[in-house]
KEMIMI-498891 format. One record per residue (C-alpha): x, y negated, z. Coordinates in Angstrom, 3 decimals, padded with zeros to 6 digits, always signed. Each point is the difference from the previous one (the first is absolute). Layout:
N
PT_u_v_w
PT_X_Y_Z
...
//
This chain:
458
PT_u_v_w
PT_+001.833_+001.853_+018.201
PT_-002.885_-000.288_+002.521
PT_-001.357_+003.716_+001.264
PT_-003.340_+000.659_-001.398
PT_-003.171_-001.385_+001.879
PT_-002.729_+003.110_+000.671
PT_-003.514_-000.771_+001.049
PT_-001.479_+002.845_+002.346
PT_-004.288_-000.291_+000.416
PT_-001.084_+002.513_+002.192
PT_-002.732_-000.196_+003.022
PT_+002.063_+002.194_+002.250
PT_+002.205_-001.599_+001.989
PT_+001.966_+002.791_+000.296
PT_+000.599_+001.079_-003.530
PT_+000.620_-003.945_-000.421
PT_+002.599_-000.075_+002.873
PT_+001.788_+003.192_-001.487
PT_+000.205_-001.095_-003.315
PT_+001.427_-003.265_+000.491
PT_+002.944_+001.415_+002.548
PT_+001.089_+002.735_-002.869
PT_-000.237_-002.343_-002.728
PT_+001.908_-002.466_+002.016
PT_+002.435_+002.352_+000.788
PT_+000.649_+000.401_-003.446
PT_+000.721_-003.308_-000.764
PT_-003.063_-001.025_-001.388
PT_-002.342_-003.385_+001.210
PT_-003.266_+000.721_+001.458
PT_-002.781_-001.590_+000.062
PT_-003.721_+002.065_+001.629
PT_-003.408_-000.776_-000.408
PT_-002.951_+002.004_+002.003
PT_-002.343_-001.052_-002.211
PT_-000.733_-001.248_-003.643
PT_-000.651_-003.895_+001.220
PT_+003.639_+000.165_+001.325
PT_+000.950_+001.913_-003.151
PT_-001.039_-002.685_-002.284
PT_+001.352_-002.878_+002.327
PT_+003.376_+001.476_+000.152
PT_+000.227_+000.903_-003.758
PT_-000.963_-003.933_-000.864
PT_+002.641_-000.956_+002.703
PT_+002.309_+002.010_-001.266
PT_+000.541_+002.455_-003.292
PT_+000.601_+003.606_+001.120
PT_+002.575_+002.033_-001.990
PT_-002.630_+002.825_+000.844
PT_-002.974_+000.774_+001.944
PT_-000.928_+003.251_+002.023
PT_-003.453_-000.080_+000.314
PT_-002.950_+001.891_+002.299
PT_-002.936_+001.271_-001.771
PT_-002.027_-000.373_+002.791
PT_-000.490_-002.912_+001.838
PT_-003.096_-001.538_+001.774
PT_-000.637_-003.219_-002.082
PT_+001.164_+000.840_-003.617
PT_+001.351_+002.755_-000.916
PT_+003.340_+000.710_-001.687
PT_-001.488_+000.900_-003.165
PT_-002.270_-003.027_-000.392
PT_+003.352_-002.411_+001.132
PT_+001.894_+001.864_-002.749
PT_-002.666_-000.768_-002.568
PT_-000.293_-003.378_+001.229
PT_+004.249_-000.664_-000.703
PT_-000.550_+001.665_-003.484
PT_-002.522_-001.971_-000.832
PT_+001.354_-003.028_+000.757
PT_+002.515_+001.233_-002.676
PT_+002.775_-000.477_+002.476
PT_+000.760_+003.585_+001.045
PT_+003.862_-000.674_-000.549
PT_+001.055_+002.164_+003.207
PT_-000.069_+003.709_+000.022
PT_-002.639_+000.848_+002.467
PT_+000.270_+003.423_+001.630
PT_-003.420_+001.534_+001.750
PT_-000.225_+001.593_+003.289
PT_-002.855_+002.272_+001.023
PT_-000.892_+002.533_+002.502
PT_-003.597_+001.307_-001.728
PT_+000.548_-001.042_-003.471
PT_-001.343_+002.218_-002.759
PT_+000.826_+000.410_-003.914
PT_-002.369_-002.286_-001.073
PT_+001.467_-002.589_+002.724
PT_+003.259_+000.463_-001.383
PT_-000.599_+000.089_-004.041
PT_-001.962_-003.447_+000.703
PT_+003.168_-001.516_+001.640
PT_+002.065_+000.777_-002.644
PT_-002.144_-001.159_-002.326
PT_+000.017_-003.188_+001.616
PT_+003.911_+000.047_-000.425
PT_+000.935_+001.032_+003.672
PT_+003.589_+001.396_-000.489
PT_-000.556_+003.732_+002.316
PT_-002.499_+001.299_+002.109
PT_+001.570_+001.406_+003.560
PT_-002.243_+002.216_+002.592
PT_+000.493_-000.055_+003.493
PT_+001.061_+000.791_+002.692
PT_+003.108_-001.724_-002.244
PT_+003.242_+001.508_-000.735
PT_+002.618_-002.454_+000.864
PT_+002.356_+001.557_-002.599
PT_-002.677_+000.005_-002.787
PT_-001.045_-003.914_+000.870
PT_+003.604_-000.956_-000.481
PT_+000.936_+001.959_-002.764
PT_-003.520_-001.789_-001.552
PT_+000.734_-003.048_+000.805
PT_+003.628_+000.056_-001.606
PT_-001.245_+001.202_-003.162
PT_-002.752_-002.158_-000.125
PT_+002.132_-003.153_+000.755
PT_+002.378_+001.396_-002.725
PT_-002.864_+000.776_-002.570
PT_-000.864_-003.979_+000.825
PT_+003.131_-001.076_-000.942
PT_+000.244_+002.453_-003.355
PT_-003.281_-001.560_-001.125
PT_+000.767_-003.572_+000.957
PT_+002.809_+000.533_-002.281
PT_-001.737_+001.627_-002.735
PT_-002.415_-002.481_-000.348
PT_+002.141_-002.642_-000.453
PT_+002.120_+002.081_-002.308
PT_-002.847_+000.824_-002.313
PT_+000.410_-002.910_-002.297
PT_+003.727_+000.878_+000.006
PT_+000.681_+003.641_-000.458
PT_+002.379_-000.822_-002.983
PT_+002.267_-002.173_+001.904
PT_+003.054_+001.735_+001.867
PT_-000.036_-000.028_+003.834
PT_+003.263_-001.038_+000.410
PT_+002.489_-002.417_-002.341
PT_+001.152_+002.231_-002.770
PT_+003.601_-000.135_-001.528
PT_+003.797_-000.257_+000.775
PT_+001.424_-003.506_-001.088
PT_+002.205_-001.963_+002.618
PT_-002.858_-002.243_+000.018
PT_-002.980_+002.180_+001.048
PT_+002.841_+002.135_+002.118
PT_+000.236_-003.776_+001.990
PT_-003.662_-000.744_-000.114
PT_-000.482_+003.685_+001.839
PT_+002.541_-000.193_+002.607
PT_-001.625_-003.794_+000.483
PT_-003.456_+001.677_+000.417
PT_+001.324_+002.315_+002.626
PT_+001.632_-002.396_+002.201
PT_-003.191_-002.316_-000.396
PT_-002.239_+003.145_+000.918
PT_+001.703_+000.236_+003.546
PT_-001.463_-003.112_+001.151
PT_-003.535_-001.066_+000.349
PT_+000.461_-003.578_-001.202
PT_-002.267_-000.896_-003.123
PT_+001.286_+000.833_-003.359
PT_+000.074_-002.569_-002.894
PT_+000.033_+001.853_-003.717
PT_+000.434_-002.081_-002.830
PT_+000.544_+000.651_-003.719
PT_-001.900_+000.000_-003.516
PT_-002.609_+001.639_-000.757
PT_-000.030_+003.971_-000.418
PT_+003.816_+000.539_+001.882
PT_-001.529_+002.239_+002.699
PT_-000.358_-002.162_+002.785
PT_-002.918_+002.226_+001.582
PT_+002.744_+003.002_-000.501
PT_+001.856_-001.839_+002.293
PT_-002.370_-000.807_+002.665
PT_-000.674_+003.480_+000.238
PT_+003.567_+001.132_-000.168
PT_+000.656_-002.291_+002.960
PT_-002.997_+000.905_+001.879
PT_+000.803_+003.952_-000.673
PT_+003.689_-000.614_+001.666
PT_-001.601_-002.039_+003.002
PT_-000.871_+001.371_+003.506
PT_-003.379_-001.163_-001.450
PT_-000.130_+002.757_-002.441
PT_-003.029_+002.248_+001.726
PT_-002.053_-002.614_+000.288
PT_-001.985_-001.701_-003.075
PT_+000.988_-001.934_-002.938
PT_-002.471_-002.347_-001.026
PT_-000.050_-001.462_-003.375
PT_-001.533_-003.617_-000.601
PT_+000.004_-001.539_-003.094
PT_-001.017_-003.830_+001.220
PT_-000.799_-000.691_-003.621
PT_-002.818_+002.482_+000.134
PT_-001.648_-001.273_+003.680
PT_-003.611_-001.011_-000.696
PT_+000.222_-003.504_-000.858
PT_-003.328_-000.427_+002.038
PT_+001.378_+001.407_+003.303
PT_+003.571_+000.965_-000.523
PT_+000.643_-000.130_+004.190
PT_-002.772_+002.540_+000.731
PT_+002.081_+002.430_-002.125
PT_+003.400_-001.159_+001.811
PT_-001.390_-000.429_+003.356
PT_-003.239_+002.355_+000.420
PT_-003.436_-001.072_+000.395
PT_-002.653_+000.163_+003.061
PT_-003.127_-000.514_-001.263
PT_-003.452_+001.491_+001.406
PT_+001.583_+001.445_+002.769
PT_+001.939_+001.922_-002.497
PT_+003.833_+000.058_-000.525
PT_+001.676_+000.150_-003.451
PT_+003.884_+000.140_+000.836
PT_+002.487_-001.407_-002.159
PT_+003.156_+000.690_-001.382
PT_+002.167_-001.561_+002.782
PT_-002.060_+002.622_+001.948
PT_+000.641_+002.597_-002.048
PT_+003.380_-000.831_-000.201
PT_+000.486_+000.446_+003.596
PT_+003.284_+001.889_+000.934
PT_+000.951_-000.201_-003.766
PT_+001.040_-002.427_-002.493
PT_-002.351_-002.154_-001.706
PT_+000.973_-001.072_-003.890
PT_-001.363_-003.121_-001.215
PT_+000.758_+000.023_-003.646
PT_-000.115_-003.186_-001.868
PT_+000.405_-002.156_+003.365
PT_-000.191_-003.322_-002.336
PT_-003.628_+000.758_-000.832
PT_-000.967_-000.520_+003.293
PT_-002.288_-003.465_+000.851
PT_+000.955_-002.316_+002.429
PT_-002.665_+000.760_+002.739
PT_+000.567_+003.673_-000.149
PT_+004.195_-001.106_+000.544
PT_-000.485_-001.476_+002.936
PT_-002.404_+002.907_+001.518
PT_+002.986_+002.459_-000.802
PT_+003.088_-002.267_+001.473
PT_-002.248_-000.008_+003.081
PT_-000.468_+003.518_+000.219
PT_+003.164_+000.748_-000.908
PT_+001.730_-002.067_+002.634
PT_-002.374_+001.349_+002.702
PT_+000.002_+003.414_-001.434
PT_-003.719_-000.584_+001.167
PT_-003.170_-001.467_-002.140
PT_-003.892_-000.135_+000.220
PT_-002.042_+001.890_-002.390
PT_-001.972_-002.143_-002.145
PT_-003.290_-000.865_+002.401
PT_+001.692_+001.853_+002.631
PT_+000.633_-001.316_+003.444
PT_+002.555_+002.239_+001.705
PT_+003.612_-000.032_-000.753
PT_+001.286_+002.858_-002.126
PT_+003.673_+000.968_+001.030
PT_+002.414_+001.745_-002.787
PT_+003.110_+001.188_-000.742
PT_+000.916_-000.246_-003.918
PT_+002.853_-000.616_-001.924
PT_-000.959_-002.510_-002.993
PT_+001.578_+000.744_-003.454
PT_-000.799_-002.720_-002.786
PT_+000.573_-000.463_-003.126
PT_-000.032_-002.208_-002.936
PT_+001.303_-000.579_-003.838
PT_-000.518_-003.844_+000.641
PT_+002.569_-002.583_+001.412
PT_-001.498_-000.789_+003.199
PT_+002.173_-002.699_+001.016
PT_-001.080_-001.659_-003.049
PT_-003.719_+001.041_+001.305
PT_+001.118_-001.938_+003.241
PT_+001.308_-002.850_-001.176
PT_-003.416_-000.640_-002.355
PT_-002.388_+000.389_+003.382
PT_-001.152_+003.359_-001.063
PT_+001.741_+002.208_+002.128
PT_+000.526_-000.679_+003.822
PT_+003.739_-000.948_+000.829
PT_-000.389_+001.799_+003.540
PT_-001.695_+003.390_-001.500
PT_+002.624_+000.457_-002.462
PT_+002.996_-000.160_+002.707
PT_-002.113_+002.483_+002.035
PT_+000.262_+002.495_-002.855
PT_+003.186_-000.787_-001.381
PT_+002.245_+001.224_+002.952
PT_+001.393_+003.087_-002.011
PT_-000.287_-001.133_-003.769
PT_+000.788_+002.887_-002.526
PT_+000.473_-000.909_-003.776
PT_-000.631_+002.517_-002.435
PT_+001.237_-000.662_-003.042
PT_-001.158_+000.222_-003.809
PT_+000.522_+002.968_-001.768
PT_+002.571_-001.403_-002.623
PT_+002.041_-000.642_+002.715
PT_+000.462_+003.542_+000.961
PT_-000.391_+001.938_-003.095
PT_+002.086_+002.944_+001.244
PT_-003.321_+000.771_+001.795
PT_-002.013_+000.797_-003.316
PT_+001.121_+003.570_-000.712
PT_-001.241_+001.270_+003.023
PT_-003.095_-002.309_-000.047
PT_-000.825_+001.804_-003.353
PT_+000.828_+003.474_+001.165
PT_-002.238_-000.614_+003.388
PT_-003.261_-001.637_-002.471
PT_+000.865_+002.880_-002.338
PT_-000.552_+002.321_+002.174
PT_-002.352_-001.672_+002.062
PT_-002.561_-000.331_-003.158
PT_+000.588_+003.949_-000.788
PT_-001.117_+000.916_+003.235
PT_-002.500_-002.051_+001.037
PT_-001.979_-000.457_-003.903
PT_+001.263_+002.687_-001.648
PT_+001.684_-001.904_-002.579
PT_+002.417_+001.910_-002.445
PT_+003.906_-000.627_+001.290
PT_+001.853_-001.659_-002.594
PT_+003.729_-000.444_-000.075
PT_+001.971_-002.759_-000.227
PT_+002.878_-000.402_-002.134
PT_+003.152_-001.997_+001.216
PT_-000.242_-002.981_-002.784
PT_-003.779_-000.128_+001.078
PT_+000.974_-000.233_+003.711
PT_+002.690_-002.328_-000.818
PT_-002.831_-002.187_-001.612
PT_-002.223_+000.208_+002.914
PT_+003.121_-001.374_+001.887
PT_+000.286_-003.090_-002.277
PT_-003.289_-000.823_+000.156
PT_-000.660_-002.908_+002.383
PT_-003.626_+001.393_+001.915
PT_-001.643_-003.398_+000.885
PT_-002.438_+002.300_+001.703
PT_+002.720_+001.760_+001.810
PT_-000.833_+003.417_+001.193
PT_-003.882_-000.103_-000.606
PT_+000.933_-000.667_-003.738
PT_+002.173_+002.832_+000.049
PT_-002.407_+002.092_+001.344
PT_-002.399_-000.967_-002.522
PT_+002.719_+000.267_-002.391
PT_+000.645_+003.829_+000.785
PT_-003.659_+000.848_+000.276
PT_-000.746_-001.542_-003.759
PT_+002.646_+002.409_-001.261
PT_-001.218_+003.177_+001.393
PT_-003.436_-001.105_-001.247
PT_+000.817_-001.111_-003.392
PT_+003.060_+002.038_-000.661
PT_-000.155_+003.207_-002.491
PT_+003.479_+001.345_+000.248
PT_+001.559_+001.615_+002.759
PT_+002.887_-002.238_-000.251
PT_+000.127_-004.153_-000.053
PT_+002.213_-001.585_-002.117
PT_+001.118_-003.925_-000.018
PT_-002.370_-000.645_-002.763
PT_-002.822_+001.015_+001.717
PT_+001.033_-001.810_+003.086
PT_+000.314_-003.125_-002.151
PT_-003.241_+000.308_-001.847
PT_-001.452_+000.321_+003.543
PT_+001.924_-003.444_+000.936
PT_-001.719_-001.231_-002.885
PT_+002.987_-000.452_-002.337
PT_-000.091_-000.126_-003.152
PT_+002.047_+002.826_-001.901
PT_+002.429_-002.570_-001.801
PT_+000.577_-001.762_+003.090
PT_+000.580_+002.975_+001.994
PT_+002.627_+001.157_-002.464
PT_+001.403_-003.326_-000.848
PT_-000.138_-002.152_+002.665
PT_-000.213_-004.086_+000.056
PT_+004.365_+000.329_-000.341
PT_+001.908_-002.055_-002.778
PT_+002.665_+002.631_-001.731
PT_-001.680_+001.938_-002.594
PT_+001.919_-002.259_-002.491
PT_+003.256_+000.270_+001.541
PT_+002.612_+002.641_-000.471
PT_+000.029_+003.072_+002.274
PT_+002.713_-001.491_+002.643
PT_-001.442_-003.029_+000.287
PT_-003.750_+001.220_+000.389
PT_+001.143_+002.637_+002.747
PT_+001.896_-002.912_+001.899
PT_-003.229_-001.975_+000.049
PT_-002.015_+002.874_+001.010
PT_+002.271_+001.264_+002.827
PT_+000.051_-003.994_+001.339
PT_-004.001_-000.222_-000.074
PT_-000.309_+003.454_+001.345
PT_+002.502_-000.353_+002.991
PT_-001.280_-003.479_+000.865
PT_-003.611_+001.178_+000.093
PT_+001.230_+003.354_+002.225
PT_+001.618_-002.775_+002.435
PT_-003.102_-002.153_+000.007
PT_-002.394_+003.102_+000.740
PT_+002.766_+000.953_+002.678
PT_+000.792_-003.416_+001.769
PT_+003.718_-000.255_-001.223
PT_+001.018_+003.369_+001.599
PT_+002.321_+001.491_-001.739
PT_+000.293_+003.329_+001.658
PT_-003.859_+000.867_-000.648
PT_+000.592_-000.974_-003.597
PT_+002.420_+002.336_-000.354
PT_-002.009_+003.020_+001.598
PT_-002.703_-001.394_-002.782
PT_+001.880_-000.134_-002.774
PT_+002.628_+002.740_+000.812
PT_+003.199_-002.193_-000.692
PT_+002.588_+000.571_+003.090
PT_+000.125_-003.159_+001.504
PT_+003.624_-001.319_-000.577
PT_-000.418_+000.710_-003.680
PT_-003.684_-001.769_+000.393
PT_+001.936_-003.098_+001.665
PT_+002.584_+000.080_-003.127
PT_-003.074_+000.106_-002.334
PT_-001.790_-003.067_+001.377
PT_+003.337_-001.999_+000.076
PT_+000.443_+000.592_-003.785
PT_-003.718_-000.813_-000.820
PT_+000.138_-002.921_+002.163
PT_-002.333_+000.764_+002.413
PT_+000.353_-001.269_+003.676
PT_-001.975_+002.040_+002.334
PT_+000.367_-002.354_+002.867
PT_-001.729_-002.467_-002.179
PT_-003.158_+002.294_-000.577
PT_+000.056_+000.606_+004.028
PT_-000.341_-003.715_+000.646
PT_-002.410_-000.576_-002.706
PT_-002.211_+002.769_+001.367
PT_+000.027_-001.307_+003.516
PT_-001.430_-002.730_-001.282
//
């Protein structure tokens, strides 16, 4: 990850030089400016991660410059004010305008370094919180202990070690953003920002400005690519990006540099891209609706997230996670699911995946009147009629018990094998039958697991 970029603005050469030397010794990149005009130009050329700003300067004072940046709605970097003769009123005004802190001169180097570090950490946390406001009910890392998920997590950790682009695909609601955050958190860029961009939600009138930033009337608005500098940019629903923006993005990724909308100077960035989609991009490429070169640039490290119906062993842990989460965050009553209720949840296909399961658990807690959850309540909320739940569509109620039992066992075991992709070992764990005995049972019922496994692959 690139080191943080700090802009030091002070009209005293000795202070500028001292701060530059000390901060560079600490591993920061430092740019200096002796007045407001130079500060504006430096900030236009490259967004700083933090600004050390003197209050008393000859042309425009620091408070006025801070107010100018704040009014432009682009005070997206922490600002630490410095002054040799500040007043309480000045400090209060600086804080009101959004300054992170106020340090008096003569400067204490130890205090400067501590304040700078805290300000940068706070900025990263603030950025993460903004991105998480809409996702407070989402797990921060993939939940579950199935073999499928263990392999996915291991692949994600291996992917995290590299800088190259990652392409995450999977059905809606499978947790693609959770995996994107997991990759970021396990990478060398974890201390940098994770910037989440919903491509489908970009302003239709000027999507490029949101991604690449805007220069207009002497003011600068920083786009997502600059905000993610040194960190990770997550492009959700990349398939919804229009072709002209795709071309501009490809050029930016190939060069790690771009022009803001209306800008005249190249902006250099060091970012990692993680893109996701629920759609088939190869089909969109064939249809001419997605650039082939951008697809191959993004698809260096692909990660496919399977639907929940292919990792049913994770449902128990996901249910427990959501039960606890809703109880803690929304104060909903804790409820206990019976074993049969949990098995019924595992039998459901969940076409909306984890998102649908989460919403279902929330409804259980809101609408339930008893402490315990039984299978009848699950069936009712899934929309099954009581008679359908009690008597599945299964011929055999007019047969002798032995024949009816055989037909039920055959239908039941075929259903379980299909649910687990033909894996006898996983079905053995699921239904509680020792594997050797299960193989004998399957042979006696005329069930071939290999045929079911091949059919599931198709």
